[in-house]
MIMI-311157 format. One line per field, with one value per residue (C-alpha): residue number from 1; x, y, z. Coordinates in steps of 0.02 Angstrom, whole numbers. Example, Ala and Ser with C-alpha at 12.3 -4.5 7.8 and 13.67 -1.06 7.14 Angstrom:
BEGIN
resi: [1, 2]
px: [615, 684]
py: [-225, -53]
pz: [390, 357]
% end
This chain:
BEGIN
resi: [1, 2, 3, 4, 5, 6, 7, 8, 9, 10, 11, 12, 13, 14, 15, 16, 17, 18, 19, 20, 21, 22, 23, 24, 25, 26, 27, 28, 29, 30, 31, 32, 33, 34, 35, 36, 37, 38, 39, 40, 41, 42, 43, 44, 45, 46, 47, 48, 49, 50, 51, 52, 53, 54, 55, 56, 57, 58, 59, 60, 61, 62, 63, 64, 65, 66, 67, 68, 69, 70, 71, 72, 73, 74, 75, 76, 77, 78, 79, 80, 81, 82, 83, 84, 85, 86, 87, 88, 89, 90, 91, 92, 93, 94, 95, 96, 97, 98, 99, 100, 101, 102, 103, 104, 105, 106, 107, 108, 109, 110, 111, 112, 113, 114, 115, 116, 117, 118, 119, 120, 121, 122, 123, 124, 125, 126, 127, 128, 129, 130, 131, 132, 133, 134, 135, 136, 137, 138, 139, 140, 141, 142, 143, 144, 145, 146, 147, 148, 149, 150, 151, 152, 153, 154, 155, 156, 157, 158, 159, 160, 161, 162, 163, 164, 165, 166, 167, 168, 169, 170, 171, 172, 173, 174, 175, 176, 177, 178, 179, 180, 181, 182, 183, 184, 185, 186, 187, 188, 189, 190, 191, 192, 193, 194, 195, 196, 197, 198, 199, 200, 201, 202, 203, 204, 205, 206, 207, 208, 209, 210, 211, 212, 213, 214, 215, 216, 217, 218, 219, 220, 221, 222, 223, 224, 225, 226, 227, 228, 229, 230, 231, 232, 233, 234, 235, 236, 237, 238, 239, 240, 241, 242, 243, 244, 245, 246, 247, 248, 249, 250, 251, 252, 253, 254, 255, 256, 257, 258, 259, 260, 261, 262, 263, 264, 265, 266, 267, 268, 269, 270, 271, 272, 273, 274, 275, 276, 277, 278, 279, 280, 281, 282, 283, 284, 285, 286, 287, 288, 289, 290, 291, 292, 293, 294, 295, 296, 297, 298, 299, 300, 301, 302, 303, 304, 305, 306, 307, 308, 309, 310, 311, 312, 313, 314, 315, 316, 317, 318, 319, 320, 321, 322, 323, 324, 325, 326, 327, 328, 329, 330, 331, 332, 333, 334, 335, 336, 337, 338, 339, 340, 341, 342, 343, 344, 345, 346, 347, 348, 349, 350, 351, 352, 353, 354, 355, 356, 357, 358, 359, 360, 361, 362, 363, 364, 365, 366, 367, 368, 369, 370, 371, 372, 373, 374, 375, 376, 377, 378, 379, 380, 381, 382, 383, 384, 385, 386, 387, 388, 389, 390, 391, 392, 393, 394, 395, 396, 397, 398, 399, 400, 401, 402, 403, 404, 405, 406, 407, 408, 409, 410, 411, 412, 413, 414, 415, 416, 417, 418, 419, 420, 421, 422, 423, 424, 425, 426, 427, 428, 429, 430, 431, 432, 433, 434, 435, 436, 437, 438, 439, 440, 441, 442, 443, 444, 445, 446, 447, 448, 449, 450, 451, 452, 453, 454, 455, 456, 457, 458, 459, 460, 461, 462, 463, 464, 465, 466, 467, 468, 469, 470, 471, 472, 473]
px: [2390, 2421, 2526, 2431, 2435, 2398, 2521, 2481, 2441, 2321, 2244, 2202, 2129, 2009, 1965, 1913, 1793, 1721, 1566, 1528, 1543, 1422, 1296, 1316, 1285, 1130, 1065, 1113, 1238, 1402, 1452, 1439, 1537, 1678, 1695, 1717, 1834, 1955, 1985, 2022, 2137, 2233, 2255, 2345, 2436, 2446, 2475, 2641, 2559, 2433, 2559, 2585, 2452, 2442, 2368, 2347, 2260, 2411, 2408, 2543, 2446, 2285, 2377, 2453, 2284, 2209, 2347, 2314, 2130, 2169, 2279, 2144, 2008, 2122, 2149, 1963, 1921, 2051, 1973, 1797, 1853, 1945, 1788, 1678, 1790, 1812, 1634, 1600, 1743, 1685, 1521, 1437, 1468, 1332, 1198, 1239, 1162, 1002, 843, 795, 950, 887, 1039, 1007, 823, 867, 984, 852, 719, 836, 866, 680, 620, 772, 791, 937, 1016, 957, 1097, 1057, 1154, 1240, 1306, 1488, 1449, 1367, 1515, 1634, 1536, 1543, 1710, 1825, 1934, 1958, 1954, 1997, 2112, 2267, 2262, 2237, 2385, 2498, 2441, 2473, 2647, 2687, 2615, 2697, 2633, 2470, 2326, 2169, 2060, 2181, 2184, 1994, 1987, 2119, 2022, 1859, 1941, 2015, 1849, 1754, 1883, 1882, 1692, 1692, 1814, 1720, 1639, 1458, 1402, 1467, 1396, 1224, 1231, 1268, 1131, 1003, 1050, 1032, 855, 805, 871, 780, 615, 636, 668, 514, 403, 470, 444, 263, 219, 182, 116, -17, 122, 215, 59, 31, 210, 193, 26, 105, 250, 141, 102, 286, 330, 182, 220, 399, 347, 201, 303, 439, 314, 223, 386, 431, 260, 191, 29, -61, -110, -242, -220, -354, -304, -385, -395, -402, -331, -243, -279, -468, -507, -465, -608, -595, -523, -489, -362, -327, -169, -171, -32, -80, -154, -250, -173, -269, -185, -337, -318, -445, -503, -543, -626, -725, -885, -887, -878, -1002, -1152, -1214, -1262, -1386, -1474, -1576, -1599, -1414, -1348, -1181, -1079, -908, -765, -792, -978, -958, -790, -724, -889, -907, -726, -747, -891, -782, -642, -762, -797, -610, -561, -658, -698, -564, -431, -487, -476, -298, -246, -298, -165, -179, -200, -16, 34, -96, -35, 144, 88, -3, 148, 266, 146, 208, 134, 49, -42, -221, -254, -443, -565, -690, -867, -1019, -1080, -925, -879, -705, -678, -650, -523, -573, -457, -397, -378, -307, -400, -359, -337, -391, -257, -381, -537, -680, -844, -788, -768, -612, -620, -623, -606, -749, -856, -835, -989, -1065, -992, -1091, -1190, -1084, -902, -762, -643, -503, -461, -376, -230, -264, -243, -110, -160, -118, -70, -123, -42, 126, 97, 209, 137, 217, 85, -30, -218, -273, -436, -394, -428, -612, -682, -543, -562, -752, -735, -605, -713, -868, -766, -712, -891, -950, -800, -818, -843, -1017, -996, -1158, -1081, -1043, -1189, -1193, -1092, -1168, -1171, -1002, -994, -977, -810, -784, -823, -654, -504, -333, -216, -273, -459, -441, -345, -470, -618, -536, -508, -688, -751, -634, -687, -860, -780, -667, -809, -899, -758, -591, -506, -531, -481, -318, -266, -302, -165, -216, -110, -158, -87, -49, -21, 79, 35, 97, 68, 251, 291, 208, 238, 166, 140, 101, 4, -11, -167]
py: [5484, 5334, 5357, 5388, 5238, 5340, 5440, 5617, 5546, 5419, 5555, 5654, 5496, 5481, 5666, 5650, 5508, 5575, 5649, 5483, 5393, 5517, 5484, 5296, 5318, 5420, 5280, 5146, 5056, 5086, 4903, 4887, 5047, 4996, 4825, 4913, 5045, 4925, 4835, 5003, 5052, 4888, 4897, 5064, 5022, 4831, 4741, 4646, 4497, 4479, 4462, 4274, 4154, 4007, 3841, 3673, 3602, 3578, 3659, 3781, 3835, 3856, 3956, 4073, 4103, 4140, 4267, 4348, 4360, 4438, 4570, 4605, 4627, 4741, 4856, 4853, 4907, 5045, 5112, 5108, 5192, 5325, 5369, 5364, 5471, 5606, 5607, 5780, 5863, 5970, 6055, 5899, 5793, 5873, 5779, 5620, 5695, 5745, 5687, 5601, 5491, 5310, 5260, 5397, 5351, 5168, 5214, 5327, 5191, 5068, 5192, 5229, 5049, 4974, 4850, 4731, 4651, 4473, 4345, 4208, 4046, 3995, 3834, 3875, 3889, 3718, 3646, 3724, 3653, 3476, 3464, 3603, 3492, 3356, 3444, 3628, 3642, 3566, 3698, 3838, 3777, 3775, 3949, 4021, 3944, 4033, 4200, 4206, 4315, 4405, 4476, 4386, 4470, 4425, 4244, 4237, 4310, 4187, 4042, 4099, 4116, 3941, 3868, 3946, 3883, 3707, 3701, 3750, 3609, 3477, 3321, 3323, 3209, 3325, 3479, 3396, 3347, 3527, 3600, 3475, 3522, 3706, 3677, 3587, 3730, 3861, 3765, 3755, 3942, 3980, 3869, 3946, 4121, 4081, 4023, 4171, 4157, 4272, 4353, 4392, 4472, 4574, 4637, 4692, 4777, 4875, 4928, 4975, 5156, 5202, 5119, 5197, 5368, 5361, 5293, 5413, 5564, 5516, 5489, 5651, 5746, 5673, 5692, 5846, 5750, 5706, 5527, 5432, 5246, 5126, 4959, 4821, 4637, 4512, 4578, 4440, 4521, 4530, 4349, 4381, 4504, 4626, 4797, 4944, 5084, 5237, 5337, 5514, 5628, 5809, 5940, 6101, 6262, 6221, 6050, 5948, 5790, 5711, 5604, 5760, 5856, 5713, 5752, 5931, 5871, 5728, 5845, 5887, 6073, 6044, 5901, 5958, 5777, 5735, 5693, 5728, 5568, 5532, 5444, 5288, 5282, 5302, 5235, 5121, 5029, 4991, 4940, 4826, 4737, 4713, 4640, 4516, 4447, 4424, 4342, 4184, 4131, 3996, 4125, 4238, 4092, 4056, 4235, 4226, 4235, 4095, 4132, 4108, 4233, 4357, 4341, 4370, 4520, 4595, 4569, 4656, 4796, 4973, 5058, 5194, 5069, 5039, 4852, 4878, 5009, 5078, 5021, 5137, 5043, 5094, 5272, 5332, 5444, 5628, 5713, 5893, 6038, 6097, 6287, 6373, 6525, 6691, 6859, 6990, 7117, 7259, 7318, 7210, 7137, 6967, 6841, 6734, 6588, 6417, 6245, 6218, 6065, 5937, 5908, 5733, 5608, 5581, 5423, 5377, 5355, 5438, 5323, 5325, 5367, 5538, 5562, 5654, 5842, 5930, 6069, 6243, 6373, 6541, 6632, 6583, 6696, 6848, 6983, 7116, 7095, 7245, 7253, 7270, 7283, 7234, 7046, 7027, 7020, 6909, 6783, 6778, 6748, 6612, 6516, 6529, 6468, 6317, 6274, 6292, 6205, 6036, 5887, 5816, 5662, 5567, 5487, 5653, 5760, 5944, 6063, 6152, 6343, 6417, 6514, 6703, 6786, 6920, 7097, 7162, 7073, 7045, 6903, 6794, 6818, 6782, 6622, 6567, 6605, 6510, 6359, 6363, 6370, 6234, 6125, 6112, 6069, 5940, 5854, 5817, 5786, 5751, 5710, 5888, 5960, 5865, 5911, 6095, 6224, 6393, 6547, 6697, 6866, 6963, 7148, 7270, 7449, 7565, 7496, 7519, 7360, 7197, 7017, 6850, 6720, 6546, 6418, 6237, 6160]
pz: [-984, -1099, -1253, -1415, -1530, -1688, -1791, -1852, -2023, -1948, -1841, -1997, -2074, -1926, -1935, -2118, -2076, -1913, -1995, -2082, -1915, -1835, -1973, -1949, -1763, -1799, -1911, -1783, -1897, -1806, -1807, -1995, -2022, -1904, -1988, -2155, -2085, -2003, -2168, -2249, -2105, -2106, -2295, -2273, -2110, -2103, -1939, -1933, -1847, -1989, -2130, -2112, -2177, -2056, -2111, -2026, -1872, -1761, -1589, -1643, -1799, -1701, -1568, -1698, -1782, -1611, -1579, -1747, -1708, -1538, -1621, -1750, -1617, -1516, -1664, -1704, -1526, -1538, -1698, -1627, -1465, -1565, -1663, -1508, -1397, -1529, -1598, -1522, -1614, -1760, -1800, -1870, -1717, -1610, -1707, -1609, -1452, -1543, -1455, -1618, -1614, -1602, -1501, -1373, -1361, -1332, -1189, -1112, -1119, -1035, -894, -874, -878, -791, -935, -926, -1079, -1110, -1125, -1251, -1239, -1401, -1476, -1439, -1252, -1251, -1345, -1219, -1072, -1142, -1232, -1170, -1061, -1191, -1361, -1329, -1178, -1261, -1398, -1271, -1167, -1320, -1371, -1197, -1197, -1360, -1306, -1136, -993, -1038, -940, -885, -1016, -1155, -1095, -1099, -1274, -1334, -1259, -1340, -1511, -1503, -1442, -1587, -1713, -1642, -1648, -1832, -1868, -1767, -1840, -1896, -1755, -1618, -1703, -1720, -1537, -1486, -1596, -1528, -1349, -1394, -1460, -1299, -1192, -1296, -1280, -1091, -1083, -1188, -1080, -920, -989, -1034, -857, -745, -569, -494, -392, -554, -627, -469, -470, -651, -613, -471, -581, -730, -675, -662, -827, -918, -847, -910, -1079, -1107, -1053, -1176, -1318, -1276, -1280, -1449, -1533, -1447, -1413, -1251, -1212, -1112, -1086, -1024, -949, -850, -810, -667, -502, -403, -234, -269, -312, -494, -519, -664, -621, -735, -724, -830, -856, -924, -986, -1018, -901, -915, -845, -685, -672, -725, -831, -948, -802, -700, -842, -918, -822, -887, -1067, -1044, -1055, -1230, -1228, -1369, -1281, -1130, -1074, -1066, -893, -815, -802, -731, -819, -713, -752, -939, -995, -858, -835, -1021, -1035, -884, -972, -1124, -1017, -937, -1111, -1139, -974, -935, -758, -773, -817, -675, -554, -611, -570, -386, -251, -123, 61, 102, -31, 30, 210, 152, 50, 199, 312, 190, 140, 181, 333, 231, 118, 177, 185, 188, 128, 256, 219, 226, 378, 474, 422, 466, 614, 578, 689, 731, 704, 874, 882, 1035, 1107, 1024, 1103, 974, 931, 905, 993, 936, 990, 931, 1072, 1080, 959, 1039, 964, 843, 863, 725, 621, 627, 506, 345, 324, 174, 222, 127, 33, 161, 341, 354, 472, 636, 626, 728, 847, 784, 914, 844, 990, 917, 767, 747, 863, 755, 619, 616, 579, 399, 304, 126, 122, 166, -10, -74, 67, 52, -135, -103, 21, -88, -235, -135, -95, -275, -351, -263, -379, -401, -293, -257, -103, -18, 46, 1, 108, 254, 244, 285, 449, 425, 450, 584, 526, 586, 514, 583, 544, 692, 660, 475, 507, 639, 526, 385, 496, 554, 375, 318, 464, 387, 222, 304, 396, 233, 110, 193, 26, -35, 134, 152, -25, 8, 29, 96, 70, 177, 132, 288, 252, 354, 387, 319, 143, 96, 194, 143, 188, 131, 267, 205, 306, 249, 319]
% end
């Protein structure tokens, strides 16, 4: 552990000012407070190297002033580190970690958005690039000879201090030359920043959902409000045509967002002629018309990816990303659920269940091709499960609720009647009946089916023993 550089008296001095530092950190003015504090500290405990006033422009004088500046910066960093490392000591220090602390919020946003600090070129850097060898290096060499052996970081700081001092003492012609070069560089950076290619726009569009989710969740946490954001514009992968997207933060206890619940609130109960409309029909369509008035055809044409960029995008697209949407003329294939034959565990008039026949595909295709279903061997179920009779009503209610709770989608025909369940229930028959019923649901709306998770409660007898078996379909 390094030796402490403060004396007990200095340690008490820091302790008395710790609360003021915490308040300065909360108000995001740490730099101003440290600059004031170091002057106060050095007036009480002056640095020996700072006692001499050095004048003149000789290499030796410049080297000594650079050394003084290095000592001053070192002590300033020590004071700031001392305050920062001990900010949690004391009851008043905990306020620095408050969620309302602007400094903490800034750090969190940088982590969420992966923001990197922007480096801005300055006049001293341009001066160093052009005149370091001829007008700065001799002074740096003399200063290093006086200092002796120092570390790489100390050498760099010494060189920067001498460069800044030499630039301040330069002639007006050289300073004007440097400032003119700085203006030219800044103009080039601004022009380059304003030119974005369609690929740049597409990359930002793909990253927008993640950034908005992080931002909206943070704002919702701070305000206690829920948010819905509507966005849209030319899509580079669709010939620059206008597309709209919406982002919603806030869910009902059932997990529904404003996008899901919009249709239920679109009907006016006092108006018998009001019609049920979806979010896309009401909001997205109108917003798309508004966007078309903002983006001219010329702007849309400028946002189009060329064929080479599209080919490269298709080659690098992930395997699970559909490169094309099935058209109604070519509906996607529906893979049937394969169910192995079942031997009933109790006496029953129910014949063994075989693989159900998949219903014909609807004339209107579903939005995407579902993955093939995996065969489920019901004979592999635990043979120790005993018959039970307590789930018939619950399962009937569950299946009817599924049928009635489907969204009103004009592209999906109504469901066929669900096949009846066997009158005598055991765990195999219930699972088989559920699969048969869900097969009808799957054949007509695979999106709902694949997102469905069925939990079947299998009861033991006697009733003192009970077990939950979960099946993910």
